[in-house]
C-alpha positions in Angstrom: 1.5 -178.3 89.2 1.9 -180.0 85.7 -1.2 -182.4 86.2 -3.3 -179.0 87.4 -2.4 -177.3 84.4 -3.1 -180.8 82.2 -6.7 -180.8 83.8 -7.0 -177.3 83.6 -6.3 -177.9 79.4 -8.5 -180.9 79.5 -11.4 -179.2 80.7 -11.2 -176.1 78.7 -11.0 -178.3 75.5 -14.2 -180.3 77.1 -16.2 -176.9 77.7 -15.3 -176.2 74.1 -16.3 -179.1 72.1 -19.8 -179.0 74.4 -20.4 -175.5 73.3 -19.6 -176.4 69.6 -21.9 -179.2 70.2 -24.8 -177.2 71.7 -24.3 -174.4 69.0 -24.4 -177.3 66.4 -27.9 -178.5 67.8 -29.3 -175.2 67.9 -28.4 -175.1 64.8 -30.3 -178.2 63.5 -33.3 -177.4 65.6 -34.2 -174.2 63.9 -33.3 -175.9 60.2 -35.9 -178.2 61.4 -38.3 -176.0 62.7 -37.7 -174.3 58.9 -38.1 -177.0 57.3 -41.7 -178.0 59.4 -43.1 -174.0 58.7 -42.4 -174.4 55.1 -44.5 -177.3 53.6 -41.9 -179.1 50.8 -42.3 -182.2 49.0 -39.3 -184.9 48.8 -40.2 -186.1 45.1 
């Protein structure tokens, strides 16, 4: 029973990490889209 609980906890942690990464990617993509829509100067 102990190994099963450990596996479930690991899977849950992994899933939350993956969803965090996905959320971050979505934020970055929308930020990049905003940058492309709005012309901007680097200097």
